[in-house]
Biopython code that builds the backbone (N, CA, C, O; Angstrom):
import numpy as np
from Bio.PDB.StructureBuilder import StructureBuilder

atoms = [
    (1, "UNK", "N", (1.245, -0.935, 0.239)),
    (1, "UNK", "CA", (0.054, 0.136, 0.111)),
    (1, "UNK", "C", (0.807, 1.343, 0.276)),
    (1, "UNK", "O", (1.383, 1.726, 1.294)),
    (2, "UNK", "N", (0.728, 1.966, -0.987)),
    (2, "UNK", "CA", (1.028, 3.200, -0.515)),
    (2, "UNK", "C", (0.543, 4.484, -0.397)),
    (2, "UNK", "O", (-0.595, 4.585, -0.857)),
    (3, "UNK", "N", (1.082, 5.680, 0.137)),
    (3, "UNK", "CA", (0.468, 6.634, 0.661)),
    (3, "UNK", "C", (1.070, 7.656, -0.130)),
    (3, "UNK", "O", (2.298, 7.616, -0.214)),
    (4, "UNK", "N", (0.317, 8.777, -0.869)),
    (4, "UNK", "CA", (0.934, 9.852, -1.669)),
    (4, "UNK", "C", (0.502, 10.812, -0.513)),
    (4, "UNK", "O", (-0.504, 10.749, 0.195)),
    (5, "UNK", "N", (1.634, 11.812, -0.506)),
    (5, "UNK", "CA", (1.673, 13.007, 0.050)),
    (5, "UNK", "C", (1.747, 14.204, -1.222)),
    (5, "UNK", "O", (2.568, 14.078, -2.131)),
    (6, "UNK", "N", (0.765, 15.395, -1.161)),
    (6, "UNK", "CA", (0.442, 16.231, -2.105)),
    (6, "UNK", "C", (0.583, 17.741, -1.307)),
    (6, "UNK", "O", (0.929, 17.906, -0.137)),
    (7, "UNK", "N", (0.182, 18.857, -2.372)),
    (7, "UNK", "CA", (0.508, 19.887, -1.444)),
    (7, "UNK", "C", (-0.797, 19.746, -0.253)),
    (7, "UNK", "O", (-0.516, 20.164, 0.870)),
    (8, "UNK", "N", (-2.083, 19.222, -0.449)),
    (8, "UNK", "CA", (-3.000, 19.222, 0.397)),
    (8, "UNK", "C", (-3.380, 18.668, 1.984)),
    (8, "UNK", "O", (-4.276, 18.871, 2.803)),
    (9, "UNK", "N", (-2.036, 17.777, 1.886)),
    (9, "UNK", "CA", (-1.479, 17.015, 3.243)),
    (9, "UNK", "C", (-1.226, 17.674, 4.354)),
    (9, "UNK", "O", (-0.179, 18.317, 4.424)),
    (10, "UNK", "N", (-2.010, 17.649, 5.294)),
    (10, "UNK", "CA", (-1.557, 18.257, 6.589)),
    (10, "UNK", "C", (-1.066, 17.379, 7.799)),
    (10, "UNK", "O", (-1.716, 17.119, 8.811)),
    (11, "UNK", "N", (0.092, 17.012, 7.522)),
    (11, "UNK", "CA", (1.224, 15.874, 8.561)),
    (11, "UNK", "C", (0.925, 15.966, 9.694)),
    (11, "UNK", "O", (0.286, 17.012, 9.803)),
    (12, "UNK", "N", (1.032, 15.352, 10.875)),
    (12, "UNK", "CA", (0.830, 15.635, 12.007)),
    (12, "UNK", "C", (1.944, 14.186, 12.510)),
    (12, "UNK", "O", (1.694, 13.025, 12.184)),
    (13, "UNK", "N", (2.837, 14.493, 13.123)),
    (13, "UNK", "CA", (4.205, 13.836, 13.449)),
    (13, "UNK", "C", (3.774, 13.413, 15.168)),
    (13, "UNK", "O", (3.588, 14.279, 16.023)),
    (14, "UNK", "N", (3.679, 12.032, 15.412)),
    (14, "UNK", "CA", (3.353, 11.527, 16.559)),
    (14, "UNK", "C", (5.056, 11.042, 17.282)),
    (14, "UNK", "O", (5.691, 10.054, 16.913)),
    (15, "UNK", "N", (5.337, 11.668, 17.962)),
    (15, "UNK", "CA", (6.369, 11.344, 18.493)),
    (15, "UNK", "C", (7.485, 12.311, 18.113)),
    (15, "UNK", "O", (7.886, 12.413, 16.954)),
    (16, "UNK", "N", (8.007, 13.068, 19.207)),
    (16, "UNK", "CA", (9.317, 13.930, 18.927)),
    (16, "UNK", "C", (10.423, 14.049, 19.605)),
    (16, "UNK", "O", (11.091, 15.002, 20.006)),
    (17, "UNK", "N", (10.508, 12.772, 19.670)),
    (17, "UNK", "CA", (12.183, 12.542, 20.369)),
    (17, "UNK", "C", (13.246, 12.681, 18.965)),
    (17, "UNK", "O", (12.984, 13.114, 17.843)),
    (18, "UNK", "N", (14.256, 12.251, 19.402)),
    (18, "UNK", "CA", (15.284, 11.993, 18.075)),
    (18, "UNK", "C", (15.111, 11.547, 16.953)),
    (18, "UNK", "O", (15.781, 12.031, 16.041)),
    (19, "UNK", "N", (14.314, 10.659, 16.720)),
    (19, "UNK", "CA", (14.034, 10.498, 15.065)),
    (19, "UNK", "C", (12.975, 10.908, 14.554)),
    (19, "UNK", "O", (12.926, 11.101, 13.339)),
    (20, "UNK", "N", (11.677, 11.175, 15.526)),
    (20, "UNK", "CA", (10.997, 12.359, 15.083)),
    (20, "UNK", "C", (10.805, 13.504, 14.532)),
    (20, "UNK", "O", (10.102, 13.972, 13.637)),
    (21, "UNK", "N", (11.670, 13.888, 15.343)),
    (21, "UNK", "CA", (12.509, 15.447, 15.036)),
    (21, "UNK", "C", (13.131, 15.323, 14.057)),
    (21, "UNK", "O", (13.051, 16.229, 13.227)),
    (22, "UNK", "N", (13.875, 14.307, 13.815)),
    (22, "UNK", "CA", (14.824, 14.712, 12.309)),
    (22, "UNK", "C", (14.019, 14.126, 11.499)),
    (22, "UNK", "O", (14.640, 13.824, 10.479)),
    (23, "UNK", "N", (12.899, 13.805, 11.449)),
    (23, "UNK", "CA", (12.364, 13.169, 10.429)),
    (23, "UNK", "C", (10.855, 14.114, 9.577)),
    (23, "UNK", "O", (10.308, 14.103, 8.474)),
    (24, "UNK", "N", (10.696, 14.839, 10.892)),
    (24, "UNK", "CA", (9.661, 16.214, 10.902)),
    (24, "UNK", "C", (10.595, 17.554, 10.168)),
    (24, "UNK", "O", (10.250, 18.439, 9.386)),
    (25, "UNK", "N", (11.897, 17.238, 10.810)),
    (25, "UNK", "CA", (12.592, 18.126, 10.039)),
    (25, "UNK", "C", (12.973, 18.271, 8.399)),
    (25, "UNK", "O", (13.020, 19.292, 7.713)),
    (26, "UNK", "N", (13.189, 17.073, 8.085)),
    (26, "UNK", "CA", (13.270, 16.850, 7.027)),
    (26, "UNK", "C", (12.535, 16.955, 5.747)),
    (26, "UNK", "O", (12.815, 17.254, 4.586)),
    (27, "UNK", "N", (11.352, 16.546, 6.492)),
    (27, "UNK", "CA", (10.223, 16.886, 5.541)),
    (27, "UNK", "C", (9.702, 18.294, 5.362)),
    (27, "UNK", "O", (9.199, 18.737, 4.330)),
    (28, "UNK", "N", (9.905, 19.005, 6.616)),
    (28, "UNK", "CA", (9.699, 20.539, 6.342)),
    (28, "UNK", "C", (10.819, 21.141, 5.124)),
    (28, "UNK", "O", (10.548, 22.066, 4.358)),
    (29, "UNK", "N", (11.928, 20.497, 5.147)),
    (29, "UNK", "CA", (12.965, 21.054, 4.152)),
    (29, "UNK", "C", (12.443, 20.599, 2.584)),
    (29, "UNK", "O", (12.525, 21.285, 1.566)),
    (30, "UNK", "N", (11.929, 19.337, 2.711)),
    (30, "UNK", "CA", (11.198, 19.088, 1.598)),
    (30, "UNK", "C", (10.151, 19.847, 0.965)),
    (30, "UNK", "O", (9.963, 19.810, -0.251)),
    (31, "UNK", "N", (9.305, 20.697, 1.952)),
    (31, "UNK", "CA", (8.213, 20.984, 1.876)),
    (31, "UNK", "C", (6.795, 20.505, 2.451)),
    (31, "UNK", "O", (5.724, 21.112, 2.435)),
    (32, "UNK", "N", (7.069, 19.370, 2.910)),
    (32, "UNK", "CA", (6.046, 18.650, 3.811)),
    (32, "UNK", "C", (5.476, 19.949, 4.576)),
    (32, "UNK", "O", (6.172, 20.742, 5.210)),
    (33, "UNK", "N", (3.912, 20.030, 4.380)),
    (33, "UNK", "CA", (3.192, 20.934, 5.184)),
    (33, "UNK", "C", (2.938, 20.199, 6.844)),
    (33, "UNK", "O", (1.898, 19.617, 7.152)),
    (34, "UNK", "N", (3.949, 20.357, 7.635)),
    (34, "UNK", "CA", (3.828, 19.499, 9.095)),
    (34, "UNK", "C", (3.148, 20.977, 9.819)),
    (34, "UNK", "O", (3.570, 22.123, 9.973)),
    (35, "UNK", "N", (1.594, 20.096, 10.227)),
    (35, "UNK", "CA", (0.747, 21.399, 11.036)),
    (35, "UNK", "C", (0.782, 20.782, 13.042)),
    (35, "UNK", "O", (0.259, 21.371, 13.988)),
    (36, "UNK", "N", (1.391, 19.781, 13.066)),
    (36, "UNK", "CA", (0.958, 19.572, 14.480)),
    (36, "UNK", "C", (2.192, 17.932, 14.771)),
    (36, "UNK", "O", (2.485, 17.109, 13.903)),
    (37, "UNK", "N", (2.577, 17.935, 15.971)),
    (37, "UNK", "CA", (2.838, 17.267, 16.901)),
    (37, "UNK", "C", (2.403, 16.863, 17.867)),
    (37, "UNK", "O", (1.684, 17.529, 18.613)),
    (38, "UNK", "N", (2.788, 15.531, 18.087)),
    (38, "UNK", "CA", (1.779, 15.141, 19.571)),
    (38, "UNK", "C", (3.027, 14.239, 20.531)),
    (38, "UNK", "O", (3.798, 13.346, 20.182)),
    (39, "UNK", "N", (2.921, 14.587, 21.211)),
    (39, "UNK", "CA", (3.973, 14.557, 22.149)),
    (39, "UNK", "C", (3.608, 14.468, 23.812)),
    (39, "UNK", "O", (4.452, 15.186, 24.348)),
    (40, "UNK", "N", (2.694, 13.883, 24.884)),
    (40, "UNK", "CA", (1.989, 13.854, 25.837)),
    (40, "UNK", "C", (2.897, 14.673, 27.081)),
    (40, "UNK", "O", (2.480, 15.420, 27.966)),
    (41, "UNK", "N", (4.169, 14.262, 26.802)),
    (41, "UNK", "CA", (4.763, 15.082, 27.792)),
    (41, "UNK", "C", (5.260, 17.239, 27.527)),
    (41, "UNK", "O", (5.519, 18.181, 28.277)),
    (42, "UNK", "N", (5.174, 17.086, 26.511)),
    (42, "UNK", "CA", (5.425, 18.094, 25.862)),
    (42, "UNK", "C", (4.156, 18.937, 25.184)),
    (42, "UNK", "O", (4.413, 19.709, 24.260)),
    (43, "UNK", "N", (2.845, 18.790, 25.628)),
    (43, "UNK", "CA", (1.787, 19.341, 24.955)),
    (43, "UNK", "C", (2.206, 20.855, 25.574)),
    (43, "UNK", "O", (3.078, 21.132, 26.397)),
    (44, "UNK", "N", (1.254, 21.729, 24.866)),
    (44, "UNK", "CA", (1.691, 22.959, 24.810)),
    (44, "UNK", "C", (2.407, 23.732, 24.285)),
    (44, "UNK", "O", (2.111, 24.898, 24.023)),
    (45, "UNK", "N", (3.693, 23.061, 24.007)),
    (45, "UNK", "CA", (4.840, 23.424, 23.698)),
    (45, "UNK", "C", (4.878, 23.776, 22.261)),
    (45, "UNK", "O", (3.997, 23.341, 21.519)),
    (46, "UNK", "N", (5.898, 24.586, 21.774)),
    (46, "UNK", "CA", (6.266, 24.771, 20.180)),
    (46, "UNK", "C", (7.708, 24.062, 19.989)),
    (46, "UNK", "O", (8.720, 24.206, 20.674)),
    (47, "UNK", "N", (7.441, 23.061, 18.580)),
    (47, "UNK", "CA", (8.753, 22.480, 18.109)),
    (47, "UNK", "C", (9.130, 23.462, 17.071)),
    (47, "UNK", "O", (8.311, 23.874, 16.250)),
    (48, "UNK", "N", (10.419, 23.854, 17.104)),
    (48, "UNK", "CA", (10.187, 24.590, 16.051)),
    (48, "UNK", "C", (11.836, 24.248, 14.865)),
    (48, "UNK", "O", (12.981, 24.103, 15.292)),
    (49, "UNK", "N", (11.507, 24.215, 13.756)),
    (49, "UNK", "CA", (12.267, 23.464, 12.693)),
    (49, "UNK", "C", (12.959, 24.426, 11.677)),
    (49, "UNK", "O", (12.237, 24.865, 10.782)),
    (50, "UNK", "N", (13.751, 24.658, 11.693)),
    (50, "UNK", "CA", (15.021, 25.827, 11.253)),
    (50, "UNK", "C", (15.843, 25.308, 10.500)),
    (50, "UNK", "O", (16.645, 24.550, 11.046)),
    (51, "UNK", "N", (15.983, 25.547, 8.695)),
    (51, "UNK", "CA", (17.491, 25.450, 8.169)),
    (51, "UNK", "C", (17.072, 25.778, 6.964)),
    (51, "UNK", "O", (16.125, 26.430, 6.524)),
    (52, "UNK", "N", (18.468, 24.872, 6.259)),
    (52, "UNK", "CA", (18.035, 25.596, 4.559)),
    (52, "UNK", "C", (17.165, 24.208, 3.899)),
    (52, "UNK", "O", (17.282, 23.043, 4.281)),
    (53, "UNK", "N", (16.298, 24.714, 2.833)),
    (53, "UNK", "CA", (15.317, 24.178, 2.080)),
    (53, "UNK", "C", (16.206, 23.171, 0.973)),
    (53, "UNK", "O", (17.401, 23.333, 0.724)),
    (54, "UNK", "N", (15.576, 22.401, 0.547)),
    (54, "UNK", "CA", (15.656, 21.522, -0.364)),
    (54, "UNK", "C", (15.230, 21.769, -1.796)),
    (54, "UNK", "O", (14.158, 21.276, -2.146)),
    (55, "UNK", "N", (15.788, 22.324, -2.485)),
    (55, "UNK", "CA", (14.634, 22.831, -3.285)),
    (55, "UNK", "C", (13.977, 21.717, -4.149)),
    (55, "UNK", "O", (12.766, 21.827, -4.343)),
    (56, "UNK", "N", (14.596, 20.720, -4.660)),
    (56, "UNK", "CA", (14.659, 19.682, -5.259)),
    (56, "UNK", "C", (13.641, 19.702, -6.433)),
    (56, "UNK", "O", (12.793, 18.844, -6.679)),
    (57, "UNK", "N", (14.011, 21.387, -7.423)),
    (57, "UNK", "CA", (13.545, 21.576, -8.496)),
    (57, "UNK", "C", (12.155, 21.958, -8.431)),
    (57, "UNK", "O", (11.489, 21.819, -9.458)),
    (58, "UNK", "N", (11.617, 22.411, -7.405)),
    (58, "UNK", "CA", (10.394, 23.323, -6.805)),
    (58, "UNK", "C", (10.737, 25.003, -7.389)),
    (58, "UNK", "O", (11.714, 25.651, -7.012)),
    (59, "UNK", "N", (10.177, 25.271, -7.920)),
    (59, "UNK", "CA", (10.569, 26.983, -8.404)),
    (59, "UNK", "C", (9.637, 27.489, -7.421)),
    (59, "UNK", "O", (8.480, 27.157, -7.165)),
    (60, "UNK", "N", (10.701, 28.711, -6.736)),
    (60, "UNK", "CA", (9.845, 29.832, -6.477)),
    (60, "UNK", "C", (9.786, 29.623, -4.464)),
    (60, "UNK", "O", (9.154, 30.237, -3.605)),
    (61, "UNK", "N", (10.695, 28.559, -4.395)),
    (61, "UNK", "CA", (11.242, 28.104, -3.059)),
    (61, "UNK", "C", (12.074, 28.707, -2.113)),
    (61, "UNK", "O", (13.283, 28.544, -2.276)),
    (62, "UNK", "N", (11.583, 29.557, -0.887)),
    (62, "UNK", "CA", (12.492, 29.849, -0.076)),
    (62, "UNK", "C", (13.852, 29.350, -0.179)),
    (62, "UNK", "O", (13.947, 28.303, -0.818)),
    (63, "UNK", "N", (14.901, 29.822, 0.277)),
    (63, "UNK", "CA", (16.482, 29.107, 0.400)),
    (63, "UNK", "C", (16.184, 29.042, 2.108)),
    (63, "UNK", "O", (17.292, 28.804, 2.591)),
    (64, "UNK", "N", (15.660, 29.097, 2.693)),
    (64, "UNK", "CA", (15.302, 29.168, 4.185)),
    (64, "UNK", "C", (14.406, 28.903, 4.870)),
    (64, "UNK", "O", (13.476, 29.627, 4.517)),
    (65, "UNK", "N", (13.934, 27.912, 6.139)),
    (65, "UNK", "CA", (13.021, 28.093, 6.716)),
    (65, "UNK", "C", (12.772, 27.484, 8.082)),
    (65, "UNK", "O", (13.346, 26.489, 8.524)),
    (66, "UNK", "N", (11.657, 28.349, 8.817)),
    (66, "UNK", "CA", (11.739, 28.243, 10.045)),
    (66, "UNK", "C", (10.088, 28.096, 10.025)),
    (66, "UNK", "O", (9.230, 28.886, 9.631)),
    (67, "UNK", "N", (9.968, 26.563, 10.698)),
    (67, "UNK", "CA", (8.495, 26.412, 11.245)),
    (67, "UNK", "C", (8.592, 26.261, 12.631)),
    (67, "UNK", "O", (9.520, 25.711, 13.225)),
    (68, "UNK", "N", (7.471, 26.836, 13.186)),
    (68, "UNK", "CA", (6.880, 26.811, 14.435)),
    (68, "UNK", "C", (5.365, 25.529, 14.656)),
    (68, "UNK", "O", (4.191, 25.843, 14.456)),
    (69, "UNK", "N", (5.795, 24.270, 15.053)),
    (69, "UNK", "CA", (4.854, 23.364, 15.034)),
    (69, "UNK", "C", (4.179, 23.190, 16.496)),
    (69, "UNK", "O", (4.842, 22.685, 17.402)),
    (70, "UNK", "N", (3.065, 23.548, 16.672)),
    (70, "UNK", "CA", (2.521, 23.296, 18.250)),
    (70, "UNK", "C", (2.496, 21.672, 18.431)),
    (70, "UNK", "O", (2.420, 20.773, 17.594)),
    (71, "UNK", "N", (2.566, 21.657, 19.501)),
    (71, "UNK", "CA", (2.729, 20.046, 20.018)),
    (71, "UNK", "C", (1.378, 19.670, 20.887)),
    (71, "UNK", "O", (1.084, 20.441, 21.801)),
    (72, "UNK", "N", (0.699, 18.735, 20.690)),
    (72, "UNK", "CA", (-0.794, 18.365, 21.450)),
    (72, "UNK", "C", (-0.081, 17.333, 22.514)),
    (72, "UNK", "O", (1.084, 16.949, 22.408)),
    (73, "UNK", "N", (-0.972, 16.961, 23.534)),
    (73, "UNK", "CA", (-1.062, 15.621, 24.231)),
    (73, "UNK", "C", (-1.482, 14.529, 23.412)),
    (73, "UNK", "O", (-0.734, 13.559, 23.291)),
    (74, "UNK", "N", (-3.236, 14.592, 22.497)),
    (74, "UNK", "CA", (-3.215, 13.733, 21.853)),
    (74, "UNK", "C", (-3.789, 13.601, 20.103)),
    (74, "UNK", "O", (-4.196, 14.580, 19.478)),
    (75, "UNK", "N", (-3.736, 12.639, 19.710)),
    (75, "UNK", "CA", (-3.945, 13.005, 18.185)),
    (75, "UNK", "C", (-5.535, 13.534, 17.783)),
    (75, "UNK", "O", (-5.713, 14.029, 16.670)),
    (76, "UNK", "N", (-6.794, 13.387, 18.850)),
    (76, "UNK", "CA", (-7.761, 13.990, 18.912)),
    (76, "UNK", "C", (-7.659, 14.983, 18.738)),
    (76, "UNK", "O", (-8.013, 15.498, 17.678)),
    (77, "UNK", "N", (-7.083, 15.695, 19.812)),
    (77, "UNK", "CA", (-6.992, 17.312, 19.730)),
    (77, "UNK", "C", (-6.112, 17.933, 18.945)),
    (77, "UNK", "O", (-6.538, 19.028, 18.576)),
    (78, "UNK", "N", (-4.682, 17.571, 18.407)),
    (78, "UNK", "CA", (-4.370, 17.592, 17.528)),
    (78, "UNK", "C", (-5.218, 17.747, 15.925)),
    (78, "UNK", "O", (-5.096, 18.768, 15.249)),
    (79, "UNK", "N", (-5.885, 16.816, 15.580)),
    (79, "UNK", "CA", (-6.505, 17.101, 14.460)),
    (79, "UNK", "C", (-7.345, 18.161, 14.699)),
    (79, "UNK", "O", (-7.328, 19.088, 13.890)),
    (80, "UNK", "N", (-8.383, 18.228, 16.051)),
    (80, "UNK", "CA", (-9.536, 19.090, 15.960)),
    (80, "UNK", "C", (-8.591, 20.789, 15.942)),
    (80, "UNK", "O", (-9.085, 21.731, 15.322)),
    (81, "UNK", "N", (-7.768, 20.883, 16.404)),
    (81, "UNK", "CA", (-7.291, 22.317, 16.122)),
    (81, "UNK", "C", (-6.584, 22.503, 14.738)),
    (81, "UNK", "O", (-6.701, 23.580, 14.154)),
    (82, "UNK", "N", (-5.775, 21.371, 14.142)),
    (82, "UNK", "CA", (-5.482, 21.874, 12.874)),
    (82, "UNK", "C", (-6.108, 20.901, 11.451)),
    (82, "UNK", "O", (-5.974, 21.268, 10.284)),
    (83, "UNK", "N", (-6.620, 19.942, 11.775)),
    (83, "UNK", "CA", (-7.005, 19.677, 10.642)),
    (83, "UNK", "C", (-6.143, 18.788, 9.725)),
    (83, "UNK", "O", (-6.229, 18.608, 8.511)),
    (84, "UNK", "N", (-5.177, 18.215, 10.756)),
    (84, "UNK", "CA", (-4.149, 17.160, 10.104)),
    (84, "UNK", "C", (-4.896, 16.139, 9.520)),
    (84, "UNK", "O", (-5.928, 15.781, 10.087)),
    (85, "UNK", "N", (-4.442, 15.457, 8.178)),
    (85, "UNK", "CA", (-5.165, 14.889, 7.494)),
    (85, "UNK", "C", (-4.354, 13.365, 6.980)),
    (85, "UNK", "O", (-4.876, 12.516, 6.258)),
    (86, "UNK", "N", (-3.223, 13.313, 7.456)),
    (86, "UNK", "CA", (-1.927, 12.481, 7.731)),
    (86, "UNK", "C", (-1.162, 12.112, 8.691)),
    (86, "UNK", "O", (-0.916, 13.135, 9.331)),
    (87, "UNK", "N", (-0.575, 11.110, 9.221)),
    (87, "UNK", "CA", (0.187, 10.808, 10.508)),
    (87, "UNK", "C", (1.555, 10.236, 10.271)),
    (87, "UNK", "O", (1.435, 9.465, 9.318)),
    (88, "UNK", "N", (2.625, 10.249, 10.631)),
    (88, "UNK", "CA", (3.558, 9.695, 10.974)),
    (88, "UNK", "C", (3.892, 9.183, 12.463)),
    (88, "UNK", "O", (3.724, 9.724, 13.555)),
    (89, "UNK", "N", (4.402, 7.998, 12.114)),
    (89, "UNK", "CA", (4.568, 8.105, 14.051)),
    (89, "UNK", "C", (6.026, 7.392, 14.396)),
    (89, "UNK", "O", (6.511, 6.494, 13.708)),
    (90, "UNK", "N", (6.571, 7.892, 15.461)),
    (90, "UNK", "CA", (8.092, 7.693, 15.872)),
    (90, "UNK", "C", (7.715, 7.840, 17.214)),
    (90, "UNK", "O", (7.753, 8.845, 17.925)),
    (91, "UNK", "N", (7.302, 6.562, 17.489)),
    (91, "UNK", "CA", (7.148, 6.504, 19.484)),
    (91, "UNK", "C", (8.185, 5.233, 19.556)),
    (91, "UNK", "O", (8.330, 4.554, 18.540)),
    (92, "UNK", "N", (8.709, 4.996, 20.426)),
    (92, "UNK", "CA", (9.160, 3.800, 20.895)),
    (92, "UNK", "C", (8.460, 2.731, 20.798)),
    (92, "UNK", "O", (7.252, 2.881, 20.977)),
    (93, "UNK", "N", (8.957, 1.353, 20.497)),
    (93, "UNK", "CA", (8.262, 0.106, 19.952)),
    (93, "UNK", "C", (7.190, -0.314, 21.431)),
    (93, "UNK", "O", (6.108, -0.859, 21.212)),
    (94, "UNK", "N", (7.473, -0.108, 22.387)),
    (94, "UNK", "CA", (6.560, -0.307, 23.562)),
    (94, "UNK", "C", (5.131, 0.475, 23.123)),
    (94, "UNK", "O", (4.053, -0.050, 23.401)),
    (95, "UNK", "N", (5.181, 1.457, 22.587)),
    (95, "UNK", "CA", (3.779, 2.548, 22.528)),
    (95, "UNK", "C", (3.712, 2.555, 21.342)),
    (95, "UNK", "O", (3.337, 3.678, 21.004)),
    (96, "UNK", "N", (3.935, 1.633, 20.107)),
    (96, "UNK", "CA", (3.842, 1.857, 18.976)),
    (96, "UNK", "C", (2.360, 1.395, 18.768)),
    (96, "UNK", "O", (1.671, 1.951, 17.913)),
    (97, "UNK", "N", (1.801, 0.253, 19.640)),
    (97, "UNK", "CA", (0.145, -0.297, 18.883)),
    (97, "UNK", "C", (-0.617, 1.027, 19.693)),
    (97, "UNK", "O", (-1.634, 1.330, 19.068)),
    (98, "UNK", "N", (-0.472, 1.640, 20.545)),
    (98, "UNK", "CA", (-1.172, 2.052, 20.847)),
    (98, "UNK", "C", (-1.529, 3.944, 19.884)),
    (98, "UNK", "O", (-2.594, 4.461, 19.548)),
    (99, "UNK", "N", (0.014, 4.466, 19.741)),
    (99, "UNK", "CA", (0.131, 5.186, 18.823)),
    (99, "UNK", "C", (-0.652, 4.954, 17.825)),
    (99, "UNK", "O", (-1.514, 5.796, 17.576)),
    (100, "UNK", "N", (-0.554, 3.829, 17.054)),
    (100, "UNK", "CA", (-1.408, 3.624, 15.827)),
    (100, "UNK", "C", (-2.717, 3.599, 16.037)),
    (100, "UNK", "O", (-3.506, 3.932, 15.153)),
    (101, "UNK", "N", (-3.142, 3.152, 17.375)),
    (101, "UNK", "CA", (-4.515, 2.619, 17.381)),
    (101, "UNK", "C", (-5.126, 4.021, 17.268)),
    (101, "UNK", "O", (-6.058, 4.379, 16.548)),
    (102, "UNK", "N", (-4.192, 4.942, 18.387)),
    (102, "UNK", "CA", (-4.944, 6.558, 18.744)),
    (102, "UNK", "C", (-5.334, 6.932, 16.744)),
    (102, "UNK", "O", (-6.464, 6.996, 16.259)),
    (103, "UNK", "N", (-4.124, 7.093, 16.054)),
    (103, "UNK", "CA", (-4.394, 7.245, 15.031)),
    (103, "UNK", "C", (-5.400, 7.332, 14.134)),
    (103, "UNK", "O", (-5.971, 8.316, 13.663)),
    (104, "UNK", "N", (-5.646, 5.336, 13.833)),
    (104, "UNK", "CA", (-6.691, 4.861, 13.321)),
    (104, "UNK", "C", (-8.309, 5.603, 13.982)),
    (104, "UNK", "O", (-9.391, 5.209, 13.548)),
]
sb = StructureBuilder()
sb.init_structure("model")
sb.init_model(0)
sb.init_chain("A")
sb.init_seg("    ")
for serial, (resi, resn, name, xyz) in enumerate(atoms, 1):
    if name == "N":
        sb.init_residue(resn, " ", resi, " ")
    sb.init_atom(name, np.array(xyz, "f"), 0.0, 1.0, " ", f" {name:<3s}", serial, name[0])
structure = sb.get_structure()
């Protein structure tokens, strides 16, 4: 099964540890619209992603990006506030099943 991300995709990142933060940052650099993150112990904070943009042949894309992404306690709250319509999960294995079920 493949999932296609396009200009209308509003991505939610579940888990903002080392891997989640790294991949959220790279997604933003490539132009993905990351609208929210979920990390229960960081809820209410904002994650800041900043760096050089990967143009990948996209005209008129800025050379530098700085995005502030709100962090929520639950997927339900994040979707209600941001209208996220896709998610990617970066949580430790013991919590993966619960994160997947919450996303569904």
